[in-house]
Every structure is written in C-alpha cells, then in structure tokens.
C-alpha positions in Angstrom: 32.0 -27.6 -22.6 35.1 -25.8 -21.5 36.9 -25.9 -18.1 37.5 -23.0 -15.9 40.0 -22.8 -13.0 39.7 -20.2 -10.3 41.5 -19.5 -7.1 39.5 -19.1 -3.9 40.5 -17.9 -0.4 40.2 -20.5 2.3 37.2 -18.7 3.8 35.3 -18.6 0.4 36.2 -22.3 -0.3 34.9 -23.4 3.1 31.6 -21.4 2.6 31.3 -23.0 -0.9 31.8 -26.5 0.5 29.1 -25.9 3.1 26.6 -24.5 0.6 27.1 -27.3 -2.0 26.8 -29.8 0.8 23.5 -28.2 1.9 22.1 -28.1 -1.6 23.6 -31.5 -2.5 25.1 -30.4 -5.8 28.6 -30.3 -7.1 30.9 -27.3 -7.0 30.8 -27.1 -10.8 27.0 -27.2 -10.9 26.7 -24.5 -8.2 29.2 -22.2 -10.0 27.5 -22.8 -13.4 24.1 -21.9 -11.9 25.5 -18.7 -10.4 27.1 -17.7 -13.7 23.9 -18.4 -15.7 21.9 -16.3 -13.3 24.5 -13.5 -13.3 24.9 -13.4 -17.0 21.3 -13.9 -18.0 19.5 -11.0 -19.7 17.5 -9.1 -17.1 13.8 -9.0 -17.8 12.2 -6.8 -15.2 8.8 -8.3 -15.6 10.1 -11.8 -15.2 12.1 -10.8 -12.1 9.0 -9.2 -10.6 6.9 -12.3 -11.3 9.7 -14.5 -9.8 9.9 -12.4 -6.7 6.1 -12.4 -6.3 6.0 -16.2 -6.6 8.9 -16.6 -4.2 7.2 -14.5 -1.5 3.7 -15.8 -2.2 2.2 -12.5 -3.4 -0.8 -12.3 -5.7 -0.3 -12.0 -9.4 -1.2 -8.3 -10.2 -2.4 -9.2 -13.7 -5.1 -11.4 -12.2 -5.9 -9.4 -9.1 -9.2 -7.5 -9.3 -9.0 -3.8 -8.8 -11.3 -3.0 -5.9 -11.5 0.8 -6.2 -10.3 3.6 -8.4 -10.3 6.5 -5.9 -8.4 8.7 -8.3 -11.4 8.8 -10.6 -13.7 9.7 -7.7 -11.7 12.5 -6.0 -14.2 15.2 -6.5 -17.1 13.1 -5.3 -15.1 11.9 -2.3 -14.2 15.4 -1.4 -17.8 16.6 -1.6 -18.9 13.7 0.6 -16.3 14.5 3.2 -17.3 18.1 3.3 -21.0 17.2 3.5 -20.3 14.8 6.5 -18.3 17.5 8.2 -21.1 20.1 7.8 -23.7 17.6 9.0 -21.6 16.8 12.1 -21.1 20.5 12.9 -24.8 21.2 12.4 -25.8 18.3 14.7 -23.3 19.6 17.3 -24.7 23.1 17.1 -28.3 22.0 17.2 -27.6 19.9 20.3 -25.7 22.6 22.1 -27.8 25.7 21.2 -30.6 26.5 23.5 -34.0 26.6 22.0 -35.1 30.0 20.7 -37.0 32.0 23.2 -40.7 32.8 22.5 -41.0 36.1 20.8 -42.3 38.8 23.2 -45.3 40.6 22.0 -46.1 43.9 23.7 -49.6 44.6 24.6 -50.9 47.7 22.9 -51.0 50.5 25.4 -53.9 52.9 25.6 -53.2 56.1 23.8 -53.2 59.2 25.9 -53.4 57.4 29.3 -56.7 55.7 28.9 
C-alpha cells in the first residue's frame, strides 16, 4: 500500500477531525473510503437500490403493479363520459316539471248544431 500526503486548510482539518471522531475511524480509513466511493464505477441500478434501501423505500422489482391505466384509457374515458351524462340526466329529470296532460279538444258540432 502506498502513502499519500495532502495539505488541508485549518477549517477542513478541523471538520475532518470532528467527523472521524464521530465515526470512530482513522483519518486514513476515512479518506480511503471517500476515494473508493469517488473512484468506483458508477452502476446506476446499484445506486438506485442503495438509495431505496437507505430511505426505506420498497424494491420496485418486487412491488406488485396495482393498475395499468395506460392500457385502459379508452374504457376509462367512456366510463367518465357515461357518468357525466347520467349525472346531467338525473339533474334534468329532477329539475324539469312533469309534462302537462295533452289537451284534447271536444269535437264541435258542425254548422252550429
């Protein structure tokens, strides 16, 4: 293993000392871990899985798909229109007065009789 010497500003060195004290690791181990992380090949799937695990989110590969609305767009649109028409019809039927009885004229006597 090779050695590496770096110069740090007093502020960075103080922050480094606080962090390694909090983590209870050596400065060398802390810097090695940072370098391994920074120089590791980036696998987007692995990063996603790591983030999901870190934040306690479900694994998408195992999560069940509940609906596929994209495949049902036409049926959903028809149902929405049917419900709208039914609501309008119910409103019209409720608000419209009942039809008046048809008026039937009595036949009049022809020629005044």
